[in-house]
C-alpha positions as CSV (number, residue, x, y, z in Angstrom):
1,X,3.5,7.1,16.3
2,X,0.5,9.4,16.2
3,X,-0.5,11.1,13.0
4,X,-1.6,14.6,13.8
5,X,-1.5,16.2,10.4
6,X,-2.2,14.8,6.9
7,X,-2.8,16.8,3.8
8,X,-3.0,16.1,0.1
9,X,-0.1,17.7,-1.8
10,X,-0.2,16.6,-5.5
11,X,-1.3,14.0,-8.0
12,X,1.4,13.1,-10.4
13,X,2.0,11.0,-13.5
14,X,5.6,12.0,-14.5
15,X,8.7,12.1,-12.4
16,X,9.1,15.9,-12.8
17,X,5.7,16.3,-11.0
18,X,6.8,14.5,-7.9
19,X,7.8,16.6,-4.8
20,X,11.5,17.3,-4.8
21,X,12.1,18.1,-1.2
22,X,13.8,14.9,0.0
23,X,11.3,14.0,2.7
24,X,11.1,10.2,3.2
25,X,8.2,8.4,1.4
26,X,6.1,5.4,2.4
27,X,4.1,4.0,-0.6
28,X,0.9,2.0,-0.5
29,X,0.1,-0.4,-3.3
30,X,-2.4,-3.2,-3.8
31,X,-5.0,-4.7,-6.1
32,X,-8.1,-2.6,-6.8
33,X,-10.7,-3.0,-4.1
34,X,-8.2,-4.3,-1.5
35,X,-9.1,-1.4,0.8
36,X,-6.1,0.8,0.3
37,X,-8.0,4.1,0.5
38,X,-9.8,3.0,3.6
39,X,-6.6,1.9,5.3
40,X,-4.8,5.2,4.7
41,X,-7.9,7.1,5.9
42,X,-8.0,5.0,9.0
43,X,-4.3,5.4,10.0
44,X,-4.4,9.2,9.4
45,X,-7.7,9.5,11.3
46,X,-9.4,11.3,8.4
47,X,-12.6,10.0,6.8
48,X,-12.1,11.5,3.4
49,X,-8.4,12.3,2.9
50,X,-8.2,9.6,0.3
51,X,-11.3,9.2,-1.9
52,X,-12.9,5.8,-1.3
53,X,-14.8,4.6,-4.3
54,X,-17.3,1.8,-4.7
55,X,-16.0,1.2,-8.2
56,X,-12.5,-0.2,-8.1
57,X,-9.6,1.2,-10.0
58,X,-10.2,4.8,-9.3
59,X,-6.7,5.8,-8.3
60,X,-4.9,6.4,-11.7
61,X,-2.3,8.8,-10.5
62,X,0.5,8.8,-7.9
63,X,-1.0,10.8,-5.0
64,X,1.3,12.4,-2.4
65,X,0.1,13.2,1.1
66,X,2.3,15.1,3.6
67,X,2.2,13.5,7.1
68,X,3.1,15.4,10.3
69,X,5.1,17.8,8.1
70,X,7.8,15.1,8.3
71,X,7.3,12.5,5.5
72,X,4.9,11.5,2.7
73,X,2.4,8.7,2.2
74,X,2.3,7.9,-1.5
75,X,-0.9,6.2,-2.8
76,X,-0.1,4.3,-6.0
77,X,-2.7,3.1,-8.6
78,X,-4.6,-0.1,-7.8
79,X,-3.8,-2.9,-10.2
80,X,-5.5,-6.0,-11.5
81,X,-9.0,-4.6,-12.0
82,X,-10.6,-6.8,-14.7
83,X,-13.0,-4.2,-16.2
84,X,-10.4,-2.0,-17.8
85,X,-8.7,-2.4,-21.1
86,X,-5.2,-3.8,-21.6
87,X,-3.9,-0.4,-22.7
88,X,-5.3,1.2,-19.5
89,X,-3.7,-1.6,-17.4
90,X,-0.4,-1.0,-19.2
91,X,-0.7,2.7,-18.5
92,X,-1.2,2.0,-14.8
93,X,1.8,-0.3,-14.5
94,X,3.9,2.2,-16.4
95,X,2.9,4.9,-13.8
96,X,3.8,2.6,-10.9
97,X,7.1,1.5,-12.4
98,X,8.1,5.1,-13.2
99,X,7.6,5.9,-9.6
100,X,9.5,2.8,-8.3
101,X,12.6,3.3,-10.5
102,X,15.4,5.0,-8.6
103,X,13.2,6.9,-6.1
104,X,15.8,7.4,-3.3
105,X,13.2,9.1,-1.0
106,X,11.1,5.9,-1.0
107,X,11.9,4.0,2.2
108,X,9.3,1.3,2.3
109,X,6.3,0.0,0.3
110,X,3.2,-1.3,2.1
111,X,1.8,-4.1,-0.1
112,X,-1.9,-4.8,0.7
113,X,-3.4,-8.2,0.0
114,X,-7.0,-9.3,0.7
115,X,-6.9,-11.7,3.7
116,X,-9.8,-13.7,2.3
117,X,-8.1,-14.8,-0.9
118,X,-4.9,-16.3,-2.1
119,X,-2.6,-13.6,-3.6
120,X,-3.2,-13.2,-7.3
121,X,-0.6,-13.3,-10.0
122,X,-0.7,-9.5,-10.0
123,X,0.1,-9.5,-6.3
124,X,3.0,-11.9,-6.8
125,X,4.3,-9.8,-9.7
126,X,4.1,-6.6,-7.6
127,X,5.9,-8.3,-4.7
128,X,8.7,-9.4,-7.1
129,X,8.9,-5.9,-8.6
130,X,9.4,-4.4,-5.1
131,X,12.0,-7.0,-4.2
132,X,13.8,-6.4,-7.5
133,X,14.1,-2.7,-6.8
134,X,15.3,-3.6,-3.2
135,X,12.7,-1.6,-1.3
136,X,11.7,-2.6,2.2
137,X,8.3,-4.4,2.0
138,X,5.5,-4.4,4.6
139,X,2.8,-6.9,3.7
140,X,-0.6,-6.1,5.2
141,X,-3.5,-8.5,5.0
142,X,-6.7,-6.4,4.9
143,X,-10.4,-7.0,5.6
144,X,-9.7,-9.4,8.5
145,X,-13.1,-8.6,10.1
146,X,-14.7,-10.5,7.2
147,X,-13.2,-14.0,8.1
148,X,-12.8,-16.1,11.3
149,X,-9.5,-16.1,13.2
150,X,-9.0,-19.7,12.3
151,X,-9.5,-19.0,8.6
152,X,-7.2,-16.0,8.9
153,X,-4.3,-18.0,10.3
154,X,-4.7,-20.5,7.4
155,X,-4.8,-17.7,4.9
156,X,-1.7,-16.0,6.3
157,X,0.2,-19.3,5.6
158,X,-1.2,-19.3,2.1
159,X,0.0,-15.7,1.6
160,X,3.4,-16.6,3.0
161,X,3.8,-19.5,0.7
162,X,2.6,-17.6,-2.3
163,X,5.3,-14.9,-1.8
164,X,7.9,-17.5,-0.8
165,X,8.3,-15.9,2.7
166,X,10.0,-17.6,5.6
167,X,7.5,-19.2,8.1
168,X,8.3,-16.6,10.8
169,X,7.8,-13.6,8.5
170,X,5.3,-11.3,10.2
171,X,2.4,-10.3,7.9
172,X,0.6,-7.4,9.4
173,X,-3.2,-7.7,9.6
174,X,-5.8,-4.9,9.3
175,X,-9.4,-4.0,9.5
176,X,-10.5,-0.5,8.5
177,X,-14.0,-1.2,9.9
178,X,-12.8,-2.2,13.4
179,X,-9.5,-0.2,13.2
180,X,-7.6,-3.4,14.1
181,X,-3.9,-3.5,13.3
182,X,-3.6,0.3,13.1
183,X,-1.0,0.5,16.0
184,X,1.1,-2.3,14.6
185,X,1.2,-0.7,11.1
186,X,2.0,2.8,12.6
187,X,4.8,1.3,14.7
188,X,6.4,-0.3,11.6
189,X,6.0,3.0,9.7
190,X,7.7,4.8,12.6
191,X,10.7,2.5,12.5
192,X,11.1,3.1,8.8
193,X,10.7,6.9,9.1
194,X,13.1,7.1,12.0
195,X,15.6,4.7,10.5
196,X,18.5,5.8,8.3
């Protein structure tokens, strides 16, 4: 799949603000600072479509981007950022859950985890949430340029075990810096968009 067009449509908090045109949606979610904005910018070939911030936890809304005039990428708020209040965290999880409940346009969720670290409790909770709502999950280990290949393979096993995945479950890997893993991820997204 080649992404030729990507444009920001709307930032939403409530369901009645979401686009209502029945285009399929692929959502992206992950811990603050996992590289979500950079990943989306890399796969759409735009440096600043999604704002990249040096201070984590900037995405506090559900952001919709129209891709190729065919489907949406949906950027969900990052979770697990330590330096925000509990009420702020609760607000974010409410925003995410509001989006996840009964969203029939949502065809898959790309769950980003940092390849250098064991998934956090927040990552595991998010994985269980997505599973509970029965959405297709694509797990992407980010920042793979920052560790050796040997360490990456060990860490992928740790990620598999943390989520209780089968040994042959394919975790996608990604580096925004080196644009590694872009084709694999786009192929997976294409399958989802073209599937029923």
